C-alpha positions in Angstrom: 0.2 -0.1 -0.1 1.7 3.5 -1.0 2.3 5.9 1.6 -0.7 8.2 2.6 -3.5 6.0 0.9 -5.1 4.2 3.7 -7.6 1.5 3.0 -9.4 0.4 6.4 -12.2 -1.1 5.1 -11.6 -4.8 3.6 -14.8 -6.3 3.7 -15.9 -6.4 0.4 -18.8 -7.7 -0.1 -20.3 -7.3 -3.7 -21.7 -3.4 -4.7 -22.7 -0.8 -2.3 -24.0 2.6 -2.4 -23.1 4.2 -5.6 -20.8 7.0 -4.1 -18.6 7.2 -1.2 -19.7 8.7 2.2 -17.1 11.5 2.7 -15.9 13.3 6.0 -17.7 16.8 6.6 -15.1 19.4 5.9 -15.0 23.0 5.9 -14.0 24.8 2.5 -12.5 28.2 1.7 -14.9 30.6 3.1 -12.8 33.5 2.3 -12.9 33.3 -1.5 -16.2 31.2 -1.7 -17.9 33.6 0.6 -16.8 36.9 -2.1 -14.4 37.9 0.6 -11.4 38.8 -1.4 -10.7 40.0 -5.1 -8.5 36.9 -7.2 -5.8 38.3 -9.4 -4.8 35.2 -11.7 -2.0 34.6 -14.2 0.7 36.0 -12.2 4.0 34.5 -13.6 6.2 36.6 -11.4 5.0 39.4 -9.6 2.1 41.6 -9.6 1.9 45.5 -8.8 -1.8 46.6 -7.3 -2.2 50.2 -8.6 -3.1 52.5 -5.8 -4.3 56.2 -6.4 -4.4 58.8 -3.6 -5.3 62.6 -2.9 -6.8 64.8 -0.5 -10.6 65.5 -1.5 -10.3 69.3 -1.1 -6.7 69.7 -2.5 -8.0 70.5 -6.0 -10.6 73.5 -5.4 -9.6 76.9 -5.8 -11.5 80.3 -7.1 -12.3 80.5 -10.9 -9.9 82.3 -12.5 -8.8 83.3 -16.1 -5.2 81.3 -16.2 -5.3 79.1 -13.0 -2.2 77.6 -11.2 -2.5 73.9 -10.3 -3.3 73.3 -6.9 -3.1 70.1 -5.5 -1.4 66.6 -5.7 -1.9 63.1 -6.2 0.3 60.0 -5.0 0.3 56.9 -7.6 2.2 53.9 -6.1 1.3 50.2 -5.5 1.6 46.9 -3.4 3.1 44.3 -4.6 1.8 40.5 -5.3 4.4 37.9 -5.3 3.0 34.1 -5.5 5.4 31.4 -4.1 5.3 28.2 -4.8 3.9 25.1 -3.2 2.6 21.8 -4.4 0.4 18.8 -3.6 1.4 15.3 -4.4 0.6 11.9 -3.1 1.1 8.4 -4.3 -1.7 5.4 -3.8 -2.4 1.8 -5.9 -5.4 0.9 -7.0 -4.8 -2.6 -6.3 -6.0 -1.2 -2.8 -9.4 -1.4 -4.2 -9.7 -5.2 -4.6 -11.2 -6.0 -1.3 -13.3 -2.7 -1.4 -16.8 -2.1 -2.7 -15.8 -1.1 -6.2 -13.6 -4.6 -6.6 -16.1 -5.5 -9.3 -15.2 -2.5 -11.6 -11.5 -2.7 -11.7 -9.9 -4.2 -14.8 -9.2 -7.2 -14.5 -5.9 -7.5 -15.5 -2.8 -6.6 -13.7 -1.6 -4.1 -17.4 -3.2 -0.8 -17.4 -5.1 -1.2 -14.3 -7.0 1.9 -13.8 -9.8 3.4 -11.4 -13.1 3.6 -11.9 -14.5 6.8 -13.0 -16.7 6.6 -9.5 -13.4 6.4 -7.5 -11.4 8.7 -9.4 -14.1 11.4 -9.1 -13.9 11.5 -5.2 -10.5 11.0 -4.9 -10.1 14.2 -6.5 -12.9 16.1 -5.2 -11.9 15.0 -2.1 -8.2 16.1 -2.5 -9.4 19.3 -3.4 -11.7 20.0 -0.8 -8.5 19.4 1.4 -6.1 21.9 -0.3 -9.3 24.5 -0.2 -9.7 23.8 3.6 -5.6 24.5 3.9 -5.7 27.6 1.4 -8.3 29.0 3.5 -6.3 28.9 6.7 -3.0 29.7 4.7 -4.5 33.2 3.7 -4.9 34.4 6.9 -2.2 32.4 9.0 0.6 31.8 6.8 4.0 33.7 8.1 7.6 33.6 6.1 8.9 33.2 9.9 7.4 29.5 10.6 9.1 26.2 9.5 5.8 24.6 8.6 3.7 24.0 5.7 2.1 27.7 6.6 5.5 28.9 5.5 5.2 30.1 2.1 4.1 34.0 2.0 2.7 36.2 4.4 -1.0 35.9 5.2 -3.7 38.9 5.8 -3.1 38.7 9.5 0.7 38.9 9.2 0.7 41.9 6.9 -1.6 43.7 9.2 0.6 42.5 12.0 3.8 44.0 10.3 2.5 47.3 9.0 2.5 50.4 10.7 -0.9 51.9 8.9 -3.0 48.8 10.6 -5.1 50.4 13.4 -4.6 48.5 15.8 -7.4 48.0 18.7 -5.4 48.5 22.0 -5.7 46.1 24.7 -7.4 43.0 23.2 -8.7 40.5 25.6 -10.1 37.1 25.6 -13.5 37.5 24.2 -16.4 36.0 26.0 -20.3 36.1 25.7 -20.4 38.9 28.0 -17.5 41.2 26.2 -17.5 40.2 22.5 -20.4 42.7 21.7 -18.7 45.7 23.5 -14.9 44.3 21.8 -16.9 44.6 18.6 -17.8 48.2 19.5 -14.2 49.0 20.1 -13.4 48.1 16.6 -16.3 49.4 15.0 -15.4 52.9 16.4 -11.8 52.8 14.4 -13.4 52.0 11.7 -12.4 55.2 9.3 -15.8 57.4 8.5 -15.4 56.4 4.6 -16.0 52.8 5.7 -17.6 52.8 8.5 -21.3 52.9 6.3 -20.1 51.2 3.8 -21.9 47.7 2.8 -18.7 46.1 1.5 -17.2 46.3 4.9 -16.9 43.3 7.0 -15.8 41.7 10.5 -13.5 38.9 10.2 -13.7 36.5 13.0 -13.0 32.6 14.2 -16.0 29.9 14.1 -15.7 30.2 18.3 -15.7 33.8 18.5 -18.7 34.0 15.9 -20.7 31.6 18.3 -19.8 34.1 21.1 -21.6 36.8 19.5 -24.5 34.3 18.5 -25.3 33.6 21.9 -24.7 37.0 23.2 -27.8 38.0 21.2 -29.3 35.8 22.9 -28.5 36.2 26.2 -29.7 39.9 25.9 -31.7 41.0 28.6 -34.1 43.2 26.0 -34.6 42.8 22.3 -32.6 39.5 22.3 -32.9 36.1 20.0 -34.9 33.3 21.3 -32.6 30.1 21.8 -34.2 28.3 18.4 -32.6 30.9 16.0 -29.0 31.3 15.1 -28.8 35.0 15.8 -28.0 38.0 13.3 -24.6 37.8 11.5 -24.4 41.3 11.1 -23.2 44.1 13.7 -24.1 47.6 13.6 -24.9 46.6 10.2 -22.0 45.1 9.0 -21.4 41.8 7.9 -19.7 39.2 10.3 -17.8 36.6 8.2 -16.8 33.4 10.3 -13.4 32.2 8.8 -12.5 28.2 9.5 -8.9 28.0 11.2 -9.1 32.2 12.1 -7.4 32.3 15.3 -9.8 33.4 18.7 -9.5 36.3 20.4 -8.9 38.4 17.1 -11.2 39.9 14.7 -10.1 42.1 11.6 -12.2 44.5 9.7 -11.9 45.1 5.7 -13.4 46.5 2.9 -14.5 43.1 1.2 -15.4 41.8 -2.1 -14.5 39.8 -5.0 -14.1 42.9 -7.3 -10.7 44.8 -7.6 -12.5 47.5 -5.4 -12.0 45.3 -2.4 -8.9 46.2 0.2 -8.0 42.3 0.2 -5.9 40.5 -2.5 -5.1 37.2 -3.5 -2.1 36.4 -6.6 -2.6 33.4 -8.1 -1.1 31.7 -11.2 -3.5 28.7 -11.5 -3.0 29.5 -15.7 -0.1 27.7 -15.4 0.4 25.8 -12.6 -3.0 24.4 -11.4 -3.4 21.7 -13.4 -4.4 18.6 -11.0 -3.2 15.6 -12.4 -4.6 11.8 -11.8 -2.2 9.4 -13.5 0.2 6.0 -13.1 3.3 6.7 -11.7 5.5 5.2 -14.7 5.2 2.3 -17.1 6.3 -0.5 -15.0 4.2 0.8 -11.9 1.1 -0.2 -10.8 1.2 3.0 -8.7 -0.8 6.1 -9.4 0.1 9.7 -8.3 -1.7 12.8 -7.7 -0.2 15.9 -8.4 -0.8 19.9 -8.5 1.1 23.0 -8.6 0.7 26.2 -6.8 1.6 29.5 -6.7 -0.5 32.1 -4.2 0.4 35.0 -2.2 -2.1 37.8 -0.7 -1.8 41.3 -0.1 -3.5 44.7 1.8 -4.3 47.4 -0.4 -4.6 50.1 2.1 -3.3 48.8 6.1 -4.9 52.3 7.0 -8.4 51.1 6.4 -8.2 47.9 7.9 -8.7 47.4 11.9 -7.0 44.9 13.9 -7.8 42.8 17.3 -5.9 40.5 18.2 -5.2 39.3 21.9 -1.9 37.6 23.1 -0.1 39.0 19.6 
């Protein structure tokens, strides 16, 4: 049996269900929720163009021959996608004792997986990569020596920037204080974004659940215990993110268009091609392989608010 592929069910007794029962797993809340702009096709680097000026500087009295007044700044933030890959091997013969034994090629030559098994294997590997990528987008740090080392995620980039608006004296979040701490973060949001419908509060599943519980626990105007609660705070969307750190939240303008303050850089055009093939002509092993290049960037750190206890 190939490393990475463990077959625990060896009790083949004829055909079973038409598909596998797969373990529940969260997906990519960040991308699938429409919270980031994805810039694809970056072979090396890409500069996010930024234009900035004071809104009052260009106004002046009307004259026959005016003189220039005001100035604007054009610069950029860089997306520099970094490489990593998916690769694992397995032996289709492991299915000889499983539900799909009857569908396998009876000869040892050109032994292949039935389409149902092939589809499940690919889909489930991609689901797990989706979950990994979601965690990496927020938690990656090049200071680590783990699989979360390839680039700095949103939280690391926010922490490292002097422009990020940090909420002072963050504490452990509880049902009793989560609304008050959200309010402290909300009050620091720049006024131009405070009433922007695309400004969102990102937090962990645990923090989100604390916020739901806090609504039920209110003495007045609370939700009853049979409801989940409202996923907004002061009219701004509260977005739960799998594997987001607890006792932390992040506020930013977030959408799936270039106006978003959160960007992801990819090169799926050339790299993200998943292969499921026989390892080599004289081998029964098969492999799954996919190369990836990813980076993230925050357009304007001074338009983000970070609450992070034990930073």
